[in-house]
N, C-alpha and C positions, 0 to 999 in steps of 0.2 A: 403560784398555785399551791393551795394548802393541801390538796389531796387529789388523787386520780379520780375519785368519785365526783368531786366538784367539776373537774374537766369534762367528765362524761356527761354531766347534766348540761353544761354549756354547749357541748357538741350536739346533744339532742335538740336543744333550742335552736342552734344554728341551722340545722338541716330540716327541722320539723315544725318549728313554731309558726303559727299563723299571725303572731303579733310582730309587726315590722320593727318596733322599738326593741323588743327582746332579741330579735335576730341581729340588729345593728349592734347592740351591746355585746352579744356573744362574739360577733365578728371582730369588733375592736379589741376585745379581751384576748382573743386567740390569734390575732394577727402576727404576734411575735414569732410564732412557730414557722411562718413562711417567709419572714423578712430577716430574721437574725440567725446567722449561721451557727451561733453558739447553742441554738435549740435543736440542732440536728440529732444530738445524742438523746435529747428528751423525746424526740419523735420515735427513735428506736425503742426507748423505754415504754412508750405508749403502745407500740405494736406488740411488744412482748407481754404486756400486763393488762391492757384494757380488755374489758368484757363486752362492750357495746360496739356494734359495727360503725357507729357514727364517729367514735373516737379513733378507730382504726382508719376511717376515711379521712379524718382531719390530718392524721400523721402522714398518710400516703400523699394526699394532695399538697400538703406543706412541703414535703420532700421534693415533690415534682417541681414546685415553684422555685425552691432553692436551687435545684440542679439546673433549671432552665435559665434563671436570672443571675446566678452568682458563679464566679469562677472558683470552683472547689478544687482542692489538690487532687492529683491523680490517685494517690493512695486512698484518700477518703472515698472517692468515687468507686474505686475497685472494692473497697470494703462494703459499701452500700450495695453494690451489685451482687457480691457473693452472699451477703446477708439475705437479700431478696430471693435469690434462687433457693437457698436453704429454707427460708420462711415459707415460700410457696409449696415446696416439696413436703414440708412437715405439717403445716397448718392450712394449706390451701383448700383441701377438700371440705373443711368445716366453715369456711368463710362465706359471707354473702357475695352474690355475683358482682355487685357494684364495687365491693372492696377488692375483689380479685381483679376486676377491670382496671381499677386505679393503680394497683401494685404492678400489674403487667405493663401499663403505660409508663410508669416510672422506670421499670427495668429497660424498656425499649428506648426511652429517651436517653438514659445513661449510655446505652449501647451506641446510639447514633452520635451523641456528642463526643464519645470517647473512641470512635471508630479508628481514627488514625493515631491515637495516643498510646494504645497498648494492644497487643495481639489478643489478649484474653477477652477483650470486648467483642471480638469477632467469633467467639465460641458459642454464642447464644443459640445458634441453630442446632449445634451438636448437643447442647444441654437440654434443648427442647425435646430432642429425640429420647433423652433419658426419661422424661415425663411420659412420652408415648409408650415406652417399653415397660412401664410399671403396670401392675395388675389391675388397678382400679380404673373405672371409667372417669372418675373425677380427675385423676392425674392426667389421663388422656386428654380430657377437655382443657385442662390448664395448658398442656403442651400446645394444643391447636390454637388456643387464645394467644399465647405468646407469639407464635408464628404469624397469626393474623395481624396482631398489633404491630409487630416488627415490620412487616411489609408496608403496612399503612403509614407507619412513622417514617420509614425511609422514602416514601413516595410524596410526602407532604412537606413543604417548607415550614420552618419554625421561626417565630419572631426573634428568638435569641441566637439565630445562626445566619450568617451572611449567605445570600443565595448562591454565590459561587462555591462556598464550602459545602452547602447542602447538595449541590449537583455533583461535586467530587465524591461525597459519601455515597450518594445514590448510585452513581456509576460503579463504584467499587463494590457496593453491595450487590448490584445487578450481576456483575461479572463473577463474584465469588460465591454468592449464597442463593440467589433467587431461583436458579434452575433446580438446585437441590431441594428447596422448599416446595417448588411446584411438583417435583417428583414425590415428595412426602405427601402432598395433598392427594395426588392420584392413587398412591398406595393406600392411603387411609380410606379413600372412596371405595376402592375394591374390597378392602377388609370389612368395611362397615355396610356394604351393599345390602346384606340381609339382616342387619342389626336392627333391633327394635328401638334403640335409643336415638331418636330423631335429632336431638340437640348436637350429637357428635357428627351426624351426617351434615347438618346445617353448617357447623364449624368447618368441616372439611371442604364443603362446596364453597363456602365464603372464602376460604384460603385460596382455592383454585381461581376464583373470580378476581381476587386481589392481585394474584400473580399475573394473570392475563391482562389486567387493567393497569399494570405498572407503566409509568412514563419512561419507556425504554430509551428514548432519544432526547429527552428534555424539552418536549414541546408544550409543557404546562397545560395538560388537558383540563378543561373546565368540567369538574365532576358533577356540577349541577345541570349540565346539558346532556341530552341523550345522544348528541351527534359527536362522532369522532371519525377520524380517517382510517387509514390502513394501520393495523397493529404491527409494529416493527419488532417482532420477536427475534432475538439473536439467533445466529446460525447454529449455535451449539444445541439449541432445542430441537433441531430438525428431526433426529431419530424418534423422539417422543411424539411429535406431531404427525409424522408419517405413519406411526403405529395405529392400526385400525382400532385398537382398544381405547385410545384416548378420546376420540369422538364418541365412541359407542357408550362409554361410561356415563357421559352426560345425557345422552338419549335414554339410557336405562334409568337413570335417576329421575328424569322427567316422567317416565312411565310408572315408576314405582312409588313416587312420593306425592304429597299434596303441597299446596302453597303454604308458606313462602319458599319452601325448599325447591319445588318444581320450577318456580320463577327464576331462582338463581341458576338452575341447570340451563335454562334457556339463555340467561345472560352470558354464561360461559360459552355457549354455542354461538352467540352473536359475536363474541370476540374471536373465536376460532374461525368463523366464517370470514373474518376481516383480516386474517393473517396475510402479510405481504406475499406477492406472487413469487418473488425471487427466493423465498425460503426453501422451496421444494427442490429436490435433486434434479428433476426433469419434468417434462410435460406429462409423462405417464403417471408419476406419483401424484402430481397435482390433479390429474383427471380422476384418479382413484379417490382422492380426498373429496373432490366435488361430487363424485358419484355417491359417496357415503353420506354427504350432507343432503343431497337430493333424496336419497332413500329414506333417511331419518325424518325429514320434513314431510315427505310423501305419506309416511305411515301416520304421522300426527294429523295430516289433512284427511286421510281416509277414515280414521277412527274418531277424530274430533276430541280425543282424550284431553282433559284438562282445560279445554278452551272455554268452558262455561265460566271459569274464573277470569275476571276482567284483567288482572295483572298478567296472568299467563297469556291471555289473548293479545294484549298489547305487546308483550315481549316477543311473542311468536310472529306478529306482524313486523316487528323490527328485524327478526331473523330473516324473514323472507325479503325484506327490504335490502339486506346486505348483499343479496345475490346481484343487485344492480350495481353495487359499488365495486365488487372485486372480480366479477366474472362477465365475460362477453357472451352475447347471444350465440356467436359461432361456437363457443365451448359448450353451452347448454344443449344445443340441438343435437350434438353428437353423442350425448349421454343415452344409454340404452333405455332408461325409463322416462325420457323427456316428455313423451306424448302424454302419459298418465299424469306426470307431475304438473305440466302446464294446464291440463284440464282441471285438476283438483285446485290449483291456485286460482284459476278463473272462477270456479264455483265458489270458492272461499271468498274471493273479492266481491262477487255479486251478493252473497249473503251479508257480508260486512256493510255493503252500501245500503242494503235494506234496513240494517240495524243502525241507522244514522245517529240516533241518540246515544246508544251504548258504545258504539265504536268510532265516534267522530274523530277522536284524537289519534286513532290507529290507522285510519284509512290512508293518511298521508304516505305511510311507508309502502302500502300496496300500490297506490297510484304512482309513486316514484319508481317502483319496480317496473310497472307496465310502460311508463314513459321512456325509461332507459331501454327497454326491449325494442319498442317501435323505432326509437332513434337509431338503433343499431342495424335495422333491416337493410339500408342501402349498402352496408359493408358485409353483408352475409354472403358467403360463397359456398359452393357445393350444392348437392341435391337434397340434403336433409331439410324437411319442411319445418318451418317455425310455428305453424298453426295459428299465428297471430291474426290472420285474416278472419278466422272463425270466431275467436274469443274477444278481440279488442272492441269490435262494434257493440257487442252485448254489454261489455263493461262501460263503454261510453254512454250508451242509452240508460244503463242502470244507474250511473252517477246522476245524470240529469233527472231521471224519474225520482230518485231518492231525495234530491234537493227540493223538488216540487212537493213531494210527500211531507217533508218537514214543514213546508209552508202551509200545507193543507191541515196539518195538525193544530194550527192556530196557537202557537206558543204565546204565553202571556208576555206583554211588552216589558214587564219589570223583571223578566228572567235575568239572572246574573250574567249568563254568557249566552245570549241569543246568537245563533249561528251566523247571522248577518252583521252582528256587532263585534264578534271575536275576530278582529282584524288579522292577527297572526295566524290563526287556524285557517281562516278563509284564504289568506295568501298562500299558505303551504299547500292546500288542496288544489287551488286554481293554478298554481305555478306548474304543476305536473300535468294537469288535465288537457291543456291545449294540444300536446303532442299526440294524445290519443285521438282527439277530434280530427286532427289533420292527417292522421294515418289513412283514413278513408274519408276524405273531407267532403266529397259530394254527398255520400250517404249520411254522414253525421250532420251536415248543415241542413239537409232535407228533414231529418228528424227534429232538429231544433226549430225549424220554421213551422213544421206541422204541429209541434207542441205549442209554440208561441202564438200562432195566428188566432185560434179560438179564444185564448185568454186576453189577447190584445183587443179583439173584437168586443168582448164583454166589457172591458175597461173603457173603450171608446163610447159604447152605448150608455154606460153609467154616467159619463161626463155630461150627457144631455139632460139628466134628471135634476130636479130641484133638491131632492134629498136622497139619501141612499143608506143601505144597511152597512153600518160601520164595520162590523165584524167580517162581512163578506168582502168589502172593499179592502180591508187589511190583508186578507188572505190573497186576494188577486194581486195586490201590490207586492206582497212578499214573493209570490211566484214570479212576477215580472222582474223583481229585483234580482232573483237568482239567475234568471235567463240572461239579463243584461250583464251581470258579473261574468257569466260563462262566455258570452260573446266578447266582452272586453278582454278576457284572458286569452281567447283565441287570437284576437287581433294583435296581441302583444308580441307574438312570434310569427315568423313566416316560413318556418321549416315545414316541409310537407313531403310525404312519400308517394310517388306515383301520380303527381299532379303538377302541371306546369305553373309557372309564375303567373301567366295571364289568366289561367283558370282559377287560381287562388284569388286573384284580385276580383274577379267576377263574383265568386262565392262570398268573399268579404263584403262586397257591395250589397249582396242580397241580405246578408245578416244585418249589416249596418243600417240599411233602409228601414228595417223593422224597428230598430231602436230609435231612429230619427222620427218615425211616425209616432212612436210612443211618447217622445219628448213633447210633441205638440199636444197629444191627448192629455198628458199629465199636467199641463199648464192651462187647460181650458175647462170651462164650465164648473161643475161641482168639484172637480179635483183641485182646482186652483185655490179652493177654500180650505184644503186639508193640510196645510203646511204645519199645523200643530200636531198632526198625527205621526207617531213614530214610524209606522209602515210607509207613509209618504216620504218621510225623511230618508229612510233606508233606500227607497227607490231612487230618489234624487242623488244620493251618494253613489249608487251603482251607475247611474247615468253619467255622473262626473268622472267616475273611474273609466267608463267607456270612452269619453271624450279624451281623457289623458292618454290612453293607449292608442286610440285612433290617431291622435295628433302625432305621436311618435312614429307611427308607421306611414301615415299618409298626408300629414300636413306640415311636418317639421321641415327644417331647412334642407335636410338630406333627401327628402321624399318629394320635393316640389315637382321634379321633372320625370318621375318614374312611376306614375300611378294613373296612366291614361285609361286603362281598361276599367279601373274602379270608378272613375268619374263618368265615364261613358255609360256605365250601367246605372249609377246613381241618377244620372240625368234622365234615363228612361223611367226609373221607378218613382222618383220624387222631385225631379227637376233641378237638382243641385249638380251643376256641370263643371265647377272649378273650385279651386282652393278658396278664393275670396268669398264665394257664396256660402261655402261650408263654414268658413271662419265667422261670417256674419251670423249664421245660424247658432254657432257655439256661443258667441258673445251675447246674443240676445238671451240665451238661456242663462248665462252668467248674470246679466243685468236683472232678469226676472228673479233669480234666486236672491240677489242682494236687495231687491225691493220687497220680496214676499217673506223672507225668513228673518225674523227678529230675535228668536229665542234659541235656535239650534246652532250652537257654536261649531259642531262638527260639519254641518252643511256649509256654513259661512266660511270656515277655514279651508275646506276642500275646494269650494268655489274660487276663493281668492288664490289658492295655490295653482289652480288651472289658469286663471287669468294671468298670474305672474309668469307661468311657463310660456304662455303664448306671447306675452310682451317681451320676454327675455330673448326669444329667437330673433336673429337679425332680420330675416326675411318676413317672418310672421309678424314681428313688431312693426315693420314698415307697412305691411298690409293692414294691420289693425287701425292705423291712423287714417286710413281711407274710409273707414266705416262710420256711418252716422251714429250708431249706438256708442261707439268708443268716444266720438267727439262729444256726445251728450254727457257721458260719464265724466270726462275731463272738465267740462264746463259747469256741471251741476252736482258736484259731490257733496251734497248737503243731506241732513237728516230728513228733510221733507221728501226727497227722492229715494233715499236709501235709509230706511228706518233703523237698520241694525246699528248705525252710528250713534243712535240715541241710547242703545242698550249698554249698560255698564259692564255686563258680563261679556260682551263682545269687544271691550275696549282694546284688548291686545291685538285683535284682528285689524284694527284701524291702521296699525303700522304697516302691515302687509298691503292693505288697500292703497295707502298713499305712496308706498314704495313703488307699486306697480304704476300708479298714475304718474309719479315722478319719472320713472323709467321711460314711459311713453312720451312725456313732455320733452325730455332731454334728447330723445332720438332726433327731434327737429332742430335742436341747438338754437332755439329762438327765445330770446329774452322776453319778447312781446307775448309769446304764447304762455310762457311761464307766469308773467305778471297777471295776465287775464285769467289764467287758471287758478291763481291763488286768491282771487277775489272772495270766494266763500270763507277762506281762512282769515282773510283780512277783516271781514265783518265780525268774526269771532273776537279778533284782537280788539277792535273798536269797542265792542260790547263789554269785554272784560276790563278794558282801561277805564271805562266810565263807571265801573262797579265799585261801590264803597268797600274799604278794607274789611269792615265788619261783616259784609256779605260773603266773604271768602270762606267762612265757616259753614255755610249752608251746603247741602248735598248738591243742589243744582249747579252752583258755581264751581264746586270742587270737581264734579264730573265733567263740566265744560272745559276746565283747565287741564285735567288729566287727558281728556280726548285731544285737545289742541297739542299738547306736548307729544303725544303718541303720533299724531298726524305729522307734525314737523320732523319727528325722528325718522318716519318713513320717507319723507321728502329728502331729508339729509342723506339717507343711505343711497339715494339714486342721483344726487346732485352732481354737477360738474363744475369746473373752475369758474366758468363765466358767471355763475349765479351764486357762488358761495358767499361772496361779500354782501350781495343783495339780501340774502336770507339772514345773515348775521346782523346786518343793520336793522332789519325788520324785527328781529327777535330781542336783541340785547337791550334796547331801550325800554323794553317792557318786562324783561326777566327779573330785574332787581326787585321791583315792587311786588311781583307775584311771589317771589321766594320769601320776602319779608312777611308777606301776609299769610303764607301757608306753611311755614316751618313747623307748625304744631301738628301737621297732618302728614304722616309717612306716605300714605297712598297717593298724595299729591306730589310730595317732594321727590319720590323715587322716579317717576317718569320725567320730571323736570331735570333731574340730575343726569339721567341717561341722555336726554336730548342735548343738554348743554355740553356734556362730555363729547358727544358726536360732533358738535359744531367746533369745539376746541381742537379736536383731532384734525378736522377738515382744514381749519385755519393753519395749523402747523404744517400740514402737507402743502398748502398753498404757498407758504413762505419758505 
């Protein structure tokens, strides 16, 4: 470098230039500062003399990389550490925030990497207090930033540090410093409570949150996830957590501040609500802690303060949701303010359900709370009323009504996250909801039936028309899809409060009969021509989900002999009186889907998944072979009968289709059945063998070959030893020519390689 000024120009280009060539040139020129340890002294010179923040940033980031990637001498690391502390104390207030952040990260990285090398590295918390004790708010902020980054650094693994060493350092830091830092954060919060400088409040709150979010026991918490278990705070923290003021300061900050500070207050409360039960001295102190939590949340529910902000709203729902994880219903009902609290939570839940667009991702936590409460009712002792009988039915009805309202709103099909297409969110909500329905199952089922019947009647009437209003039909299908998803979720579990198993079966039959009637209506008349409509596809996916859950409860191998009441009632309602008839009904729906859907990969994949589930069950697989529909599929698996086989976009689904067919064929262990069933594939072989090599470059031949390879791979996955050699003989004589003719095309070669690999593995197993 000829001069510091030149370096500053290069740094400016490195961080600010819009020209990629300029940035690359600057990066290559300046790389020596981060890769060559001889340039460490030059970095210090830049920090002392440079005038631009970008040059300072280069020096700091280069030192960080040097410290992380190179084994520097102990004395050099101590010198850098001492230099940084003095530099931040003297020049810190005048630096740009991003430069301070980089220097603080460097200091904390040095501290972590040298934790066991010298006791002076462990004095960083004490030296941070010196910043807090200085008169200026800028120094106070730097002190809090150092502590924030230190906790963060100690909690996260580093690429340059073995995981075992990281854990040793983290545990030592937890035992020696973390509690002191948490106390500093609380003291700062109390001191700054009436301060007008919000950035200091935010830093203090952030420090509290980082302390409470520390990985205390080495469970490697996924910070990208909102889910975590019990917070394993050490016993030494007990006096502080049992102190009334600890919880109260976070409730106070929520009341006094605006987002994002108020959100961080709630995040701290979420962690505190998740503290392990065994931390408290006895049940009395734990009850006081719970009472304080309930009082604080009750006040927020009563006033609604801050809940107009979406982030606050979501975090508050998470806070309420933590009550289900760490506290039993028997504990809650004994609290003095339980009656008001549960009433306010019920009202809040009902309002959240009505705001389905705004609060859709937050409702999960509320439904989880209510599902946990109703699941605990059988274990509730004493005379204290739970009041769930009064509120749960309203929430159940509110949830169903809100889902239908979302359908009535007529959301556009191209919406990025349609409620019925967001599988994860749908699963989260519907996993909790069945427990609420089964709490007072007779009333809930009657409500569902009363809601569904008029919609189903309209849908059946529209099937008789030649044409229909597409928008109206889309809304009707969306409503029916929601109802079917709800019924499917209910059938997934059998837990019920105050309802016998026999009564549950009868009610399950009542709900199932409505869905089975819907299946017939959806595949008849006008509706059978709507497979290209997204609303119809969503309805059919809901029906498939219903069949999957119904099968697990009432058709699977474990349920064959324990569902007499259900089939007796189904016989009265729709004439299906045993497993075989119901299986035939399901398989006919599977066949219709495979015939009618040619473009919806989602419907095809879910249909084939259901088909494979049925075939994989020992008893259900045997029963399937008795059905004419299954016999037809095994004998006529061609594109003429199942057009999806002709669609290239569905080519990956072919493997599942033929795996299922192969599974069914080999249940019989009959070579004759196998050979006759393979006739359609044999015809494809014959056609391809007679095709000139030059034609293998055409799309039609390529797609035929790709499809054949995927088909054979599916068969190979299900094959048994008796037919392994037959398949190998059938394939190998043909494979060489195909490979030679299509090596130019990766899309053809890939499925061929997969198939051949499968056959080779099978051959090795055989021998």
